[in-house]
C-alpha positions as CSV (number, residue, x, y, z in Angstrom):
1,M,6.7,-6.5,15.0
2,G,7.3,-4.9,18.4
3,I,6.9,-5.5,22.1
4,L,3.4,-5.4,23.8
5,A,2.0,-5.0,26.9
6,P,-1.4,-6.9,28.5
7,A,-4.3,-4.5,28.3
8,R,-4.3,-1.9,31.2
9,T,-1.1,-2.2,32.1
10,S,0.1,1.4,33.6
11,P,1.4,4.1,31.4
12,E,3.9,4.5,33.9
13,I,4.8,1.0,33.3
14,V,4.3,1.3,29.7
15,D,6.8,4.5,29.7
16,Y,9.4,2.6,31.9
17,L,9.0,-0.6,29.9
18,A,9.9,1.9,26.7
19,R,12.5,3.2,27.6
20,E,14.6,0.4,29.2
21,M,13.9,-1.2,25.8
22,A,15.5,1.7,24.3
23,K,18.3,1.4,26.2
24,V,18.9,-2.1,24.8
25,A,17.9,-1.3,21.4
26,A,21.3,1.2,21.4
27,Q,23.9,-1.2,22.2
28,P,26.4,-1.7,18.8
29,E,25.5,-5.6,19.6
30,F,22.1,-5.6,19.5
31,R,21.1,-3.6,16.7
32,E,24.1,-5.1,14.8
33,R,22.0,-8.7,15.4
34,F,18.9,-6.6,13.5
35,E,20.7,-5.7,11.1
36,R,22.1,-9.7,10.3
37,V,19.0,-10.8,9.6
38,G,17.8,-8.0,7.4
39,L,15.8,-5.7,10.5
40,D,15.0,-2.5,10.4
41,L,15.7,-1.4,13.6
42,V,12.8,1.6,14.8
43,T,14.1,3.7,17.9
44,D,11.9,6.6,17.8
45,S,8.7,5.4,18.1
46,S,6.9,5.7,21.5
47,P,4.7,3.9,22.4
48,A,1.8,6.2,21.9
49,A,3.0,6.6,17.9
50,F,3.5,2.5,18.1
51,A,-0.4,2.3,19.2
52,A,-1.4,5.0,16.6
53,Y,0.5,2.3,13.7
54,I,-1.3,-0.8,14.7
55,K,-4.1,1.0,15.1
56,S,-4.2,2.2,11.2
57,E,-2.9,-1.3,10.3
58,T,-5.5,-3.5,11.8
59,E,-8.6,-0.7,10.2
60,N,-6.8,-0.7,6.3
61,W,-5.8,-4.3,6.5
62,S,-9.6,-5.2,7.9
63,R,-10.8,-2.9,4.9
64,Q,-8.9,-5.0,2.7
65,I,-9.9,-8.2,3.8
66,K,-13.6,-7.3,4.1
67,A,-13.0,-5.7,-0.1
68,A,-11.0,-9.0,-0.9
69,G,-14.4,-11.5,0.3
70,I,-11.4,-13.5,2.6
71,Q,-13.4,-15.4,4.3
72,P,-12.0,-17.5,7.7
73,E,-11.9,-21.2,7.3
């Protein structure tokens, strides 16, 4: 799960949002809420790293869906 911005959002705004979210995620109360529901909070990922992760996962699952012959209903 992550936070996304609309396509073509300027890099400056994306970087600003990433910095602000990192500040929020550093707060103990925020971290504790995630831990209480069993989620691991990753705070050392850049917007570029998250974009690469999404691309990788999309490609991986697209291949798996195609290989399994899954079709939309």
